[in-house]
C-alpha atoms as one frame of an Amber mdcrd trajectory, in Angstrom:
protein
   1.387  11.804 -10.969   1.926  15.010  -9.040   0.939  17.087 -12.079  -2.311
  15.179 -12.426  -2.923  15.366  -8.697  -2.330  19.126  -8.671  -4.998  19.535
 -11.333  -7.450  17.436  -9.268  -7.579  14.900 -12.077  -5.582  12.031 -10.619
  -7.433   8.816 -11.363  -8.232   6.587  -8.403  -6.683   3.672 -10.272  -3.234
   5.298 -10.234  -2.840   4.944  -6.479  -3.927   1.303  -6.569  -1.522   0.548
  -9.399   1.369   2.138  -7.501   0.505   0.161  -4.363   0.443  -3.001  -6.462
   3.793  -2.088  -7.996   5.340  -1.570  -4.562   3.942  -4.889  -3.355   5.210
  -6.700  -6.459   8.668  -5.146  -6.067   8.779  -6.082  -2.378   8.038  -9.691
  -3.286  10.711  -9.678  -5.988   8.397  -9.612  -9.033  10.145  -6.712 -10.711
   8.619  -7.283 -14.134   5.123  -6.916 -12.696   6.236  -3.922 -10.600   7.524
  -2.147 -13.698   4.390  -3.012 -15.654   2.122  -1.650 -12.921   4.221   1.495
 -12.448   4.162   2.143 -16.197   0.383   1.688 -16.230   0.075   4.204 -13.377
   2.172   6.634 -15.413  -0.121   6.160 -18.392  -3.147   6.853 -16.202  -1.478
  10.076 -15.015  -0.823  11.158 -18.624  -4.431  10.461 -19.533  -5.607  12.393
 -16.474  -3.547  15.399 -17.565  -4.995  15.169 -21.072  -8.477  15.089 -19.540
  -7.698  18.173 -17.447  -6.422  20.062 -20.502  -9.461  19.056 -22.559 -11.863
  20.092 -19.808 -10.106  23.438 -19.393 -10.350  24.119 -23.127 -13.989  23.020
 -23.253 -14.822  25.278 -20.322 -13.055  28.251 -21.956 -14.858  27.642 -25.243
 -18.276  27.502 -23.552 -18.051  30.548 -21.294 -20.316  33.268 -22.676 -18.343
  36.148 -24.072
C-alpha cells in the first residue's frame, strides 16, 4: 500500500478494506480479516498498475 500511496494512486477503498479487516480480526473473524486484507492488497497492486500505465501514457503523449 505504501508504494501505491507514494505514487498518489492509493484507492480510497483500500483504507476502508483495511479498517474492515482490523475490525473483523478484533472480533475474532480471522477468515474475513484475511479476505479483506487480501482485497486491499489487490487494490494496491491495481493502483500501482494504474500509476505505471498513466506514466507511460503521459510519456508517449508529450510532444517531442
